[in-house]
N, C-alpha and C positions, 0 to 999 in steps of 0.2 A: 326380848332378849335380855336376860339378867346379867348384871355386871357386879361382881363383888369388889368390895373396897380393898385396896392394898395399902401398905404402910406409906404414908406420904413422905416426900423427901424431907430431910432435915434442913431447917432454915437457919442461917447463921449470918451474923454481921461481922464476923472476924475478918481482918483484911487478909487477902490472898496476894500471892506474888504474881505480877502480871508480866507479860512479855516485854522485851525491850524493843526499841524502835527499829533495830535492824531486821526484825522478823525472823531471826534464826532461833529464837527460844520460844518454847510453848509454855502454856499455863501449867503451874503446879500449885497444889494446895500448901498452905502453911503447915509445917510439921505438927502433927498432932490432931489435924482436922478430921472429923468423923467422916466415914464413907457416906456418899449421897448428899454432901453439903452443897447447896446452890449459891452461886455468887451472884445474886441479883438484888436490885434495890426494890424493896416492897413498895415504894412510892412511885415507881415508873409507870406509865400508862400500859394497859394491856396491849398485846400484839393484835394485828389484823388476822382474823381467822377467815380464810376463803376456802369454801368446800366446792370442789369440782366433782360432781356425782354423775357417772356415766356408765352406759353399757353399749352394746353394739347398736342399739336403736336410737338412743338419745344421749344428750349431755346437758347438764345444768350446772351453772355457777351461782353459788349462793354465799353471801356474806353472813357470817355467824356472829352473834353477840357473845355467846358463852360456849365453852367446850361441851356442855351437856346437850347442846342443840344437835350434836352429831348422832346421838343415840338412835333416833328413828331411821337414819339412813344406814347406820351399821347393821340393823336388823335384816336388811335385804342382802343376802349373800350372793345374789346374782348379778350385782352391780359393784363397781369399784368406787370407793371414797378416797379422793385425794384431798387431804387437808393441808393447805398451803399456809404455814404460820409465817407471817412477815414481820420481823422484829422479835426481840427476846422477851419483852414485856416484863412482868413482875412475877414474884414468887407465888402469889395466890393463883394466877392463871395456871401455872405448871402444876401446882398441887391439885387443882381441879382436873387437869389433863391426865394426871396420873391415876385418878380415881376413875375416870371415864374409860380410859384405854388399858388400865391395869398394867402400867409400866413397872418394870423393876426399878427400885429406888436408885440404883447406881446408874442405870441407863440415862437418866435425866442429867446426871453430872457431866457426861460426855457431850450431851446436846447443848447445855446451857453455859457451862464454863468454858470460855474461849480463850485462846484457840487450842484445839486438840490435834493430835497426830492422826492422819487418816487411818482408819481401821474398821474392822467389822467384828461385831460382838453378837453372838447368838444366845438368846435367853429361852430356855425351854419351859419355864413355868413363871409367869404366863408366856405364851408362845409369840415371840417377836424378834426381829433382827434390828440391831442399830448399826447404821452405816455412817461413818464420819467422813466427809470429803472436803477437800479444799478447792474452792472455785477460783481461778485466775482468768481474767478476761480484760480486754481493752475497752475502755469507756469511749463514748463519742468524742471526748477530748483527747483521745489517743493516749490516755494515762492507763497504767497497769493497776487494776482493781483486785485486791485479794480478799477473800471472804470464806468463812466456813459455812458449808451447807450440810446439815444433818438430815438423814432419812431414817425413819422408824417404819419397818415393813411388817405388817400383820397379815392375817388371812385374806381379808377383802379390803384392806385399807393401806394407805401409805400417808405418812406425815412427813413433810419437809419443813425444815426450819432454817430461815435465813436471818442473818444478822442485819444486813443492809438491803432492804427491798428495793432501793432505787436502781441498782444494777444487778442483773443476773442474766444467765444465758438459758433460762427455762421457757422463755416466751415461745420459741418454736414448738416446744412440747404442748403448751397450752393451746397453741393454734392448731396443732394436729388433732387434738381432742375436740376442739370446737367445730372444725370443718370435716371431721371424720376422714382425715387423710392417713393413709397407710393402714397398718394393722394394729394400731394402738388400742383402739376401742374393742377390738376382737379378743384381747387377751386380759389376764388378770393384773393384780397389783404388782406382781413380780416383774412383768414386762414394763410397767410404768417405772418401776425403780431402775431397770436397765436403761430406758430411754433418757431418764434424768442424768444417770451417771455417764451415759455416752454424750450427752450435751455438755457435761462438765469437762469431760476429757477433750472433746472437740474445741472447747473454748481455749485450750492451751495453744493450739496451733497458730492462730493469729498473733498470740503473744510471742511465740518463738520466732515467728517471721519478723516481728518488730525487732527482736533482739539480734536476729541475723543482719538486719540493716544497720543496726547500731554498731555491730562489730565490724562491718565493712567500712562504715564512716570512721571508726576509731583507727582502723588499719591505715586508711588514707591519711588521717591526722598524724599518726605516728611517723609515716614515711615522708610526708611532705611539709607539715607545718606544726610539728609537736611543740608544746609549750609546758609550762609548770602544771596546768590544770589537766593535761592529758592523762597523766599517771593517775590522778584522782578519779577521773572518769572511767579509767580502765578497772580500777579496784571496785568502784561502785557497781559497775556492770558485772564484774565477777562475783561479788557477793550476792546480788540478785539472782544470778544464774545458779549459784550454790543453793540458795533458798528454794528455787523451783525444783532443782534436782532432788533435794531432800524431800520436797512435798510429793512430787510425782513418783518417786521411789516407793514411798510408803503407800501411795495410792494404788500403784501397781500390785503391791503385795496384798492390799485389801481386795482388789478385783480377783486375784488369783484365788484367795480363800473363798470367794463366793462361788468360783467355778469348781474348786476342788471339794469343798465341804458339802455333804449331802444333807439337805434339809427340805422338808415337804413345802416350805414357804416359797421356794424357787423351783419352778418346774424344769423338766429336762430340756424343753425347747428353749426356754429362756437362758439356760447355761450356754447354749450355742451362741446366742447373741452376746452374752457376757464374755465369752472367749474372744470374740472379735473386738470388743471393747478393751479387753486385756491386751490384745495385740497392738491397739492404738497406744496404749500406755507404754508398751515396750518401745515402740518407735519414738515416743517422747523422750524416754530415758536415753536412747541412743543419740538423739539429736542434742539433748542437754549435755551428754558426755563430750560430744564433738564441740559444742560452743564453750564449755568449761576449758577444754584444751586450747581452743583458739584464744580465749582470754588470757590463759597463761603464757602462750606464745607471744601475745601482744605485749605483755609485761616484759618478757625477755627482749623482744624487738626494740621496746622503747629504751630499755637499759643499754642495748647495743647501739642504738641510734645516738644516745647521749655520749657513749664512749667514743663512737666514730667522730662525732663533732668535736670532742675534746682533742682527739688525735689530729684532726684537721687543723685545729688552732695551734697545737704544738708544732706540726709540720710546717705551718706558715711561719711561725716565729723562728724555727730552725732555719728555714731558707733565707729569711731576712738576715738573720745573724750570720749565716755562711756567706752571704753576699758582702756584708759590711766588714767581715774580719779582714780580708786583704786590703779593703779600702782604708780601714783603720790603721793597718800596718804601714801603708804608704804615707798616710797623713802624720802618722807618729814618727815615721823615719825622717821626714822633712821638717818636723817640728823640733829636731834636736839643734842646739845652739853651738854648731862647729864653725869656726871661723876659717873661711877658705884662704884668707891672707897668710895665715900661720903655716899652712901646708897645702901643696897642690892636690893632696888626696882628700882634703876635707870639703866634700860636696862640691866639686867643680861645676856641677850643673846649675848651681845657684847663680853663677855669672853668665849663663847662657842667655841669649836674647829671647828664645822661645822656651825657656825652661818651665815657666808656669803653665803655658798651654799644653806642653808635652806631658806634664805631670797630671793634668786634668784628663787628657786624652787616654793615658795609660790607666787611670782609675775607671773611666768610662768603658774602655774596652775590656778590662777586667770583670766589671759588673755585668756587661752584656754577654760576655763569654760564659760566666757562671749561670746566668738566667737561660742561655741556650742549652747548656749542658743539663741543668735540672729539668728543662722542658723535654729534652730528648729522653730522659730517664723516666718521664711520666710523673714527676713529683707535683706538678701543678694541677693534676686532675683531682677533683673534689669527690672522694669516695663516700662521703656522708650523705650525698644527695642521690636519690633514685629518680631516674627519668620515667615519667608517665608513659605507659604503652600507648601507641597510636592504634586504637581499636577500629578506626575507620579503614585501616589496611587489611584487617582480617577478612578472610572470605569464608 
């Protein structure tokens, strides 16, 4: 099988603008950079090249040293070649990959320069499809791992490129090929591309379940034990949900373009499965919309909770002031220096035997009367606290 050489990608050492730590900004080239420029260190070690070569009868996993080692396997059009590239590697490796598989020069820019927006690009000459997807999954340490996975689909081959080979959600696909489970080995490279995309989409669901639990914990924290760090955690969760929504929204559109656009590289039967994958992506978008609204509601609930607490403090101070106002009046009245010897109208109760106890009793009765009045009006009820429901009584 003859392979003609194509124009290799342009190598450049010019600095590019990278994404911020927030994860909300994607890669873009420095203004004036030539198309097809790759942002790779030429001194980096080459990536691991794992070839999974299979048909309905057998499957073989081979470690390749060089991209040119794929040529004998590509000649057999009755089998599928899955080249699993783990790690980005260096510029020399991708230059050789471009010569072997006849990549369009711009195609490698989307694959190598990370991160990119999820998308699908169809190249007619030479004939291949570039699919950029964002993989989000939970690690064994229950941390969220984000990574770009790029797919290059040809007539009888599929190339996947991973940035971090330590974590991925593609191992079930590899196992299905190895043990011949399902219909994966009965179909071509387009069905393999669907299986990988479906695994990437399914990897979002455990992540969203984790965010659901986090939102429930934040809701309890806001209602019962909010502090200064609560609002920070709410905003951090809200930003992460916004990033996931932005990612899966683009991923949904990319899947829809695979279903809608007609190309001979994706068969009619495979489009039916891609439609199901697209439906899963739509469900993810709906779930993320709900979580985003819940996060916004938590922000409003936190601010309302803080306002209610402030109102309770002001109400308490008002009640204390209202109780002590008449007591202060009585104490101030009897603090006036009128001489009862000058006139019988000048505080005659100062000469009473029980005058002091009577004054204290009047003050105590006044305070207790006001407290009883405020209690009957419901002013002592703390509206800033929400009682936890007793779930054991529910049937």
